[in-house]
C-alpha positions as CSV (number, residue, x, y, z in Angstrom):
1,M,48.7,2.5,101.4
2,I,50.3,5.9,100.9
3,A,49.1,8.1,98.1
4,S,51.5,10.3,96.2
5,I,51.0,13.1,93.7
6,Q,53.2,13.3,90.7
7,A,53.2,15.2,87.4
8,E,52.1,13.0,84.5
9,H,51.3,15.5,81.7
10,D,51.1,12.9,78.9
11,L,48.6,10.4,80.1
12,S,47.7,7.9,77.4
13,P,44.3,8.3,75.8
14,I,43.3,5.0,77.2
15,E,44.1,5.9,80.8
16,L,42.6,9.4,80.5
17,G,39.4,7.8,79.0
18,S,39.2,5.4,81.9
19,L,39.5,8.1,84.5
20,E,36.9,10.2,82.7
21,E,34.6,7.2,82.7
22,R,35.0,6.9,86.4
23,L,34.1,10.6,86.9
24,Q,31.0,10.2,84.6
25,S,30.0,7.1,86.6
26,D,30.1,9.2,89.8
27,N,28.1,11.9,88.0
28,R,25.4,9.4,86.9
29,R,25.2,8.0,90.4
30,A,24.9,11.5,92.0
31,T,22.3,12.9,89.5
32,G,20.4,9.8,88.4
33,C,21.0,10.9,84.8
34,A,22.6,8.1,82.7
35,D,22.0,9.5,79.3
36,D,25.5,10.7,78.5
37,R,26.6,10.2,75.0
38,G,29.2,11.6,72.6
39,L,28.0,13.8,69.9
40,A,30.2,14.5,66.9
41,F,30.1,15.4,63.2
42,V,33.1,15.3,60.9
43,I,33.6,16.7,57.4
44,R,36.1,14.8,55.2
45,D,37.8,15.6,51.9
46,G,37.7,13.3,48.9
47,A,40.6,11.3,50.2
48,G,38.8,10.7,53.6
49,H,41.0,13.1,55.6
50,A,39.1,15.0,58.4
51,I,39.0,18.7,57.5
52,G,36.5,19.8,60.1
53,I,34.8,18.6,63.3
54,A,32.1,19.7,65.7
55,A,32.3,17.4,68.8
56,G,31.1,17.3,72.3
57,Y,28.5,15.4,74.3
58,S,25.0,15.4,75.6
59,W,24.0,14.6,79.2
60,A,21.1,15.5,81.5
61,N,19.2,17.6,78.9
62,T,22.3,19.7,78.3
63,S,25.0,19.5,75.6
64,E,28.5,21.0,75.4
65,L,30.3,21.6,72.1
66,T,33.9,21.1,73.2
67,L,35.7,21.0,69.8
68,M,34.9,23.0,66.7
69,W,37.6,23.2,64.0
70,I,37.9,23.6,60.2
71,D,41.3,23.2,58.4
72,G,42.5,26.6,57.3
73,A,42.5,25.5,53.6
74,Y,38.7,24.9,53.8
75,R,37.6,27.9,55.8
76,G,35.1,30.3,54.3
77,R,33.0,27.6,52.6
78,G,30.2,27.3,55.2
79,Y,31.5,24.1,56.7
80,A,31.5,25.4,60.3
81,R,27.9,26.6,59.9
82,Q,26.9,23.2,58.5
83,L,28.7,21.3,61.3
84,L,27.2,23.6,64.0
85,S,23.7,23.1,62.5
86,A,24.1,19.3,62.5
87,F,25.4,19.4,66.1
88,V,22.4,21.5,67.3
89,A,19.9,19.4,65.3
90,E,21.2,16.1,66.9
91,A,21.3,17.7,70.4
92,T,17.7,18.8,69.9
93,D,16.6,15.3,68.7
94,R,18.1,14.0,72.0
95,G,15.9,16.4,74.0
96,V,18.7,18.8,75.0
97,R,17.4,22.1,76.4
98,R,20.7,24.0,76.4
99,I,23.9,23.9,74.4
100,W,27.1,25.4,75.8
101,V,30.3,26.4,74.0
102,S,33.4,28.3,74.9
103,S,35.1,30.4,72.1
104,H,38.0,32.8,72.3
105,D,37.5,36.2,70.8
106,F,39.9,35.3,68.0
107,Q,38.0,32.1,67.1
108,A,34.3,32.1,66.2
109,P,32.0,33.8,68.7
110,G,30.2,35.5,65.9
111,L,29.4,32.1,64.3
112,Y,27.7,31.0,67.5
113,E,25.8,34.3,67.9
114,K,24.5,34.1,64.4
115,A,23.2,30.6,65.2
116,G,21.2,31.8,68.2
117,F,23.8,31.4,71.0
118,R,23.9,34.2,73.7
119,R,27.0,35.4,75.5
120,I,26.7,34.3,79.1
121,A,30.2,35.3,80.3
122,E,33.4,36.8,79.1
123,L,36.7,35.9,80.9
124,A,39.1,38.7,80.1
125,E,42.8,38.1,79.7
126,W,42.4,34.4,78.9
127,P,44.8,34.2,77.1
128,E,46.5,37.4,77.9
129,G,45.4,40.1,75.5
130,H,42.2,38.2,74.6
131,S,39.0,36.9,76.1
132,N,37.3,33.5,76.5
133,I,33.6,33.9,75.7
134,I,31.1,31.4,77.1
135,L,27.9,31.1,75.0
136,C,24.6,29.2,75.5
137,K,21.8,28.3,73.1
138,T,18.4,27.5,74.7
139,I,16.3,25.1,72.7
140,E,12.6,26.0,72.7
141,A,10.3,23.3,74.1
142,D,8.2,22.9,71.0
143,S,11.3,22.7,68.7
144,A,12.4,19.6,70.6
145,L,9.1,17.8,69.7
């Protein structure tokens, strides 16, 4: 069988999910850690429409917040802080020791810093003219009890 590489920039969510599951299966096998789970909180308006989300996952005593967003019409009401607090609390309940997040300088690095995240790295010129900031929050051992 000959393998070929081709551009497929619009994989279906089902196929992409299947491939991600195969990677996660390999990771579980390599590390012996099989506790990976999604972690997400959503805020909805009165009509049930999502107006904000904090989503990511936990695995191997670590968590990553991969998606944090509030609809522009609802910003400035404390929703991001509430979502972040809920995400951190759930991760802590799961025994997570570290939570990672990436935020561009024009997004919300200050929100994370106010919540106890520390800047670990700053990748300049990503995107051009801006920085991508990597932050981490370490959960104290006794707060996870």
